[in-house]
N, C-alpha and C positions, 0 to 999 in steps of 0.2 A: 181251450187248450192252454196248459201252463207247464213248461219245462224249465229246469234249472241246470246250468252246467258251470262247474268250477274248474279252471285250468291253472294248475301250478300256483295255487293261492298260498301266499306266505304272509305272516304278520310278525313284526318285531316291535317290542317295547324296549327302548333304549338298547341295551346290549343283549337282550333276551329274546330268542326265537320262540314264539308261542305256537305258531302254525308253520309247518315246515314242508311246503310244497304239496298241497292236497289237490288231487284230481277227483271229480265226482260228477255223476249224472243222475238227476232226479227226473223220472219220467212223468208224463201227464197223468194226473189222478192217483199218483203213488203216495203212500204213507211211509215216509222215511224217518227213522229214529236215529239221532246221534246219541251214542251212549259211551260212557267211560267214567273213570274215577275223577274226583275233584282235581282241577288243575290240568286236565288233559287237553283243554282248548275248545271244547264243544260249544260253550256259550259265546266265546270270542268268534268262532266260525259263524254261528247264527247271527251275531250282531253285524258281521261284515256283509252277510247276505241281505240283512235288513237295511244296511246303509248307516248304521249307528257307529260303526268303526270303518275306517278305510283300510284296504288291503295294502300291504307294503309292496307286493308285486303279484302278478297274475291277473287273470280275467274272470269276471262274474258275468254270466249271460243268462237272461230270461227270455225264453222263446227265441233263442238264437241271437239276441241283441245285447251287446256289451253295455253294462249299466254302472260301471265303476264310478263314473262321475255324476250319476243321477242321484238326486237327493232322496232321502227316505220317503217323503210324502208323494213322490212321483214314480215309485217303483211298482206300484200296484199290489203291494203286499200288506198283510194285516198281522200284527204280532200280539200274542197273549202272553203276559209275563207271570212270573211266580206271584208277584203282588197284584191284587185285583185292581188297584188304582182307580176306584170308583169315587165319584163326587158325592160326599155324604149328604149334601143339601138337596140333591136332585133325586127324583123318582127313578125307578128302574127304566121306565120308558124314556125319560130325558137323558139318562146315562147312555142308553143304547143309541139314541139318535143324535148325540152331541156333535159327533164328527160331521154328520150331514148338515146340522144346523150351521156349523162354521163354514161349510161349503155352500151355504145359502140355498140348500135344496128346499123346495116348497113344503110347507107344513104338512099338507095332506099326503104328499109323496113320502115324506119322512115317516109319518105314522104308518103308512101301508107297509113299508119295509120293516119297521120295528115289529109290527104285528106278525109278519111272515116269519121273522127270526124267532119271535117269542113262541110261536106255534111249534117250530122245529125243536126248541129247547124246553118246551113245556113250562114257559114262564108267563103265560097269559093271565093267570089269576094274580100275579105279583106286580103287574106293571105300575100300579099306583103306590107301591111301597118304596121306602127309602132303604139304603143299604144296611142300616143298623137293625132293621127288622128281618133281615135275611140270614139264613145259615151260610156256612162257608161254601158248601157246594152250590147253593143258589147264587152267591156272589160270583163264583167262578163262571157259572153259566151266563150271568149278565156280561162279564168281561168277554166271553166267547161271542155272545150276541152282538156286542159292540163291534167285533171283528166281522161277523157275518154280514151286517148291514152295508158294509163297505164294498161287498162283492169283490173281494180281492182275487188276484190270479193265483196266489199261493198263501196259505196260512202258515204262520210261524208260531210255535209254542215253546216257550223257554221255561221248563220245569213247572208247568202250571198246577200240578197237584201236590207240590211239596208242603204246602201249608195245611193240607187236609189230613184228618185222622185216617186210620187204616181202612175202616169200613167205607168212608166217603171216597177214598182213592179207588177202591174196587168199583164202586158205583160209577164214578166219573170215567174210569177206563172204558166201561161198557158204553156209556153215553157218547164218549169221543169216537169209539169205533162205529157206533150207529150213525153218528153225525157225519163221519167221513163217507159212509156208504150213501147216506141220504143226499149230501151235497155233491158227491162225486167229484171232490176237489183234490188238488195237490196239497199235501200237508207235510211239514217238516217239524219234528218234535225233538226237543233236547231233554235228556234225563240222565241221572246217575243210577237209576233203578232198572236193573236188567229185567225184572219181571214186567214192568211197563213196556219195555222194548219188545220182549218176547210175545206179549199178548196183543199188541196193537199194530206192529210194523208189518208192511210188505217187505221192506228192506231195512236191515240194521247196518249202521256204520259204526264200528268199534274204534274209538280214538284212544290213543295213549301217547302222552308226551309230544303232542302236536302232530302226530302222523296217524294215518289210517292203518290199523293192524289187520282188519279184514272187513269186508262188506258182503252181504248176501241175505238170503231169507233167514228168518229165525231158526228154522229146523236145519238149514245148512250149517249155520254157526254152531248149533247144538251137537249135531252128529259128526261134522267134519271141521272142527276148529283148525285154523292154519298154524297156530303156535300155542305155546304154554299159557301165554297171557290171556288169549281169547278163551281157551279151554277153562281156565280158572275163573274168568269173569262171567261167562255165560253159563247159567245153571245155578239152581239153589236147592239144597246146599251145594257148595262149590265142589269141584272135582277133587278126588283124592290123588296124590302123586306119590309113587313109591320108586326108590332107586332099585334098579335091576341090572344084571350083568348080561352081556351079549354072549350067546353060545354059538349061534350060526345065523347067517343072514343071506338073503337072496331075493330075487324079484317075486318069488311066490310066498314069501313070509319070513318072519324073524323069530327064531327060537331064543327065548330069554330064560334066565334063572331067577326065580323069585327069592325074596328074603328068606323064605322057609327052606330053600334048597331044592325045591321042585322046579321042573322045567315046564314051559308053556310056549306054544307057538301062536304068535299074533299075526293075523292076515294083513300085513302092510308090506309095502315095497322097501326092502332093505338093501337093494342092489348097490347103493352108494355109501353104505356104512363101512367104515374102516374097522379092522380088527381091534378089539379092546375098546371100542367106542363106549363112553358112558351113556346110559339111557335112563329115561324116566318113564314109568308106566302110569298112565292116567286112567282112572276108573271112576265113573260117577257113582254117588252113594246109592242111587236107585238101581244100579246095575250090579251091585254086590248082593249075594244071596247067602243067607245062613245055610250051612251044609255041614253035617257031621263028618263028611269025607273031604271037605274043602282043603285046598292047598295052603290057606292062610289061617292064622289063629291069633287070639289076643284076649285081653281081659276087659270087660265092660267097665268103663269109668263113670259114664253118665247115661241115663235113659231119659228121653223126652217123649212122653206119650201125648200124641196129638189127636187121638180118637181113631181115625181111619188108618193112620200111620204112626210108627214109632221110630224115632231117631236113636241109634245106638252109637256112642262114641267109644271106640275100642282102642285100648293101648296095645300097640304092636311094636315092641322094642322102644325106640325113642319117638316113634310116630303115633299120632292119634288118627285113626281111620273112622270116617263116618259111614254108617250103613243105614239105609232107609228100609225098614222092614214092615211087615203087617202090623196093624194096630193092636192085635191081640197076642203078640209075641209074649211067651211066658217067661223069658229070661229076666234076671234081676242084676242090679249093680254088683260087680266083682265076680260074676259068672265068667268062666272061660268059654269062648265060643270059637267054632271053626266056620270059615266062610270061603266062598269062591266066586267066580265070575265067568261069563261067556266071553271067550277071546274076541268074538265078533264085535263085542261092545267096548273093547279096550282100545286105548290110544297109546302110541309110542312117540316120545320126543327125544331128539338128539341133543348133543351137548350145547347147541346154540338155542335150544328151546323150540326148534321147528318140528312140526308134526310130520312123521313119515306118512306118505300117501297111502290111504286105505285102498285095499283091493276090492272093496265092495261099496258101492254107492247106495246109501239108504234111500228107500223108495219115496220118503216124504221130504227129503232134504231140500229139493228145489221148489216145493209148494209154498205159496203164500196165501194170506187171507183173500187176496184179489183172485187167485186161481180158484179157490173154493167158491167165491161169489160167482165167477164166470161159469163154473161147472153147474152151479145151482140154477143160474139163469138159463143155461142150455137145456137142462133137464125139464124146466118148466115150459119150454116152448113147444 
């Protein structure tokens, strides 16, 4: 069992507040991803958990015990960094077993643990090689193996895939998800890449300017973002935002006027909206549909054909809107197109950037990878 709890954690460097009172619970065997733009504080938060930085205030608890004054080597954690930090003169086996060697673990016991980790990571044929003879993905697996042999209570990953090319990042995402399931361990992962967060996490913690903007399952953040920042950060390509005017608001929906002059009712709770409140309509590119009778229109500026999908960048007044369409769409650059959307898929944000509460909970919003695994295990029994 390995749980982590942060209580009102802050971090200040000189006169700059980097972490501003964060509360967080990480459950046993959970895969939690910290995500956010550069400078949001995610790596600083990770380093405080690891003991590499001290918290200015607040409490860090592992399995219910406060560890603020416990040194990094005694917290029972293992950290994998962006840099592989392998010893070039040592073999893979020696690199993976080095921490145990320092701890004076008997040679035969060291080798057994290394062989077990190598089997999990498919490194068995490479144990006699040195790092210069390995690919980037293999080196990162060695760094992960070095963490596994320590049998930590919690694994910490600080942007471990940033140095890999696109194909290797996809492969390593799959391997890390498989590793989490096989080890059944608690893992905390830092990244600026929201695709990594969406594909691997049980729970995502979105950080911005030292505060938690929202935390929840990947699909919860995708379907029910709390505010404009989360809505724009989660999802690729990013959400489209259109200025709209308020026509009528109530607890059963909000009627808005689109830039084209047509009206549309969005099923969100508008009971607290004031008259003449400025609003923004948010629609994801994949939820816009080309439609000859659609309420919106514009001129195609750029077409990106990706095979199965085509991205259309449509000039609509001063705004460029992104539409994800079928890969075989016949339109060309400078064509005029009309398009629309299902109001059930739309989001409304008030003048402060807060999302108006949806009247419909998406059926997948609360599900995580962990839920799918447990459902599969139950069906197999």
